[in-house]
C-alpha positions in Angstrom: 100.1 99.5 91.5 96.3 98.1 92.0 98.2 94.8 93.3 97.3 96.8 96.2 94.2 96.7 96.1 94.3 93.1 95.9 96.4 93.0 99.4 94.3 95.2 101.2 90.8 93.4 100.2 92.4 90.1 101.1 93.6 91.8 104.4 90.1 92.8 105.0 88.6 89.2 104.2 90.9 87.8 106.6 90.1 90.0 109.4 86.4 89.4 108.8 86.7 85.7 108.4 88.9 85.4 111.8 86.1 87.3 114.0 82.7 85.6 112.2 84.5 82.0 112.0 84.3 79.7 114.9 87.4 78.5 116.6 88.9 82.1 116.8 90.6 81.1 120.5 92.7 78.5 118.4 94.4 80.3 115.8 96.4 83.7 115.6 94.7 86.8 114.7 96.9 87.5 112.1 96.5 84.2 110.1 93.5 85.2 108.2 94.8 88.8 107.3 98.2 86.9 106.3 96.1 84.6 104.6 94.1 86.4 102.5 96.6 88.9 101.6 99.1 86.6 100.1 96.1 84.5 98.1 95.1 88.3 96.8 98.7 89.2 95.7 99.8 86.3 94.8 96.2 85.5 92.1 97.0 89.1 91.0 100.4 88.3 90.0 100.4 84.9 88.2 97.2 86.3 86.4 99.5 89.7 85.3 102.4 87.6 84.3 100.1 85.4 82.5 99.3 88.5 80.7 96.0 89.3 82.0 95.6 93.3 82.2 93.7 95.4 84.5 91.7 96.1 82.1 90.1 92.7 82.2 87.3 91.6 84.6 88.6 88.2 84.9 91.8 89.7 87.0 89.5 91.9 89.5 87.2 88.8 89.9 89.8 86.6 91.0 91.4 89.0 93.1 88.1 88.9 95.1 86.9 85.2 94.9 90.5 83.9 95.8 91.1 85.3 98.8 87.8 84.7 99.9 87.9 80.8 99.1 91.5 80.6 100.6 90.3 82.1 103.9 86.8 80.9 104.7 88.5 77.2 103.7 91.8 77.3 106.1 90.9 78.8 109.0 88.2 76.1 109.8 90.6 73.7 109.1 93.6 75.4 110.9 90.8 75.5 113.9 89.9 72.0 113.5 93.8 70.7 113.0 94.3 73.0 116.3 91.7 71.1 118.5 92.3 67.7 117.6 95.9 68.0 118.4 95.1 70.1 121.6 92.9 66.8 122.6 95.6 64.3 121.7 98.3 66.0 124.0 96.2 66.3 126.6 95.3 62.6 126.4 99.0 61.9 126.3 99.7 63.9 129.0 96.8 62.5 131.2 95.5 65.8 132.0 91.9 65.5 130.3 
């Protein structure tokens, strides 16, 4: 049941990152929260399958660090990819 905490934290970090990082207009508003939730739940599930229990601090630390790292790396990459793609499309179509 504690996996829900990892989901909520990941979604909250993703929402915070969406509004604090540049390029908000180049990505959907759900990308950050979903990426954070998936990263939090994924690392939680992986570690529990490997035998780490909720009594271990490593599970909680990983559930906090993983979504933060994933979201703050993923969102700028997606924004840059979108800007590059849009610029190429404008040039191809002769709009720019």
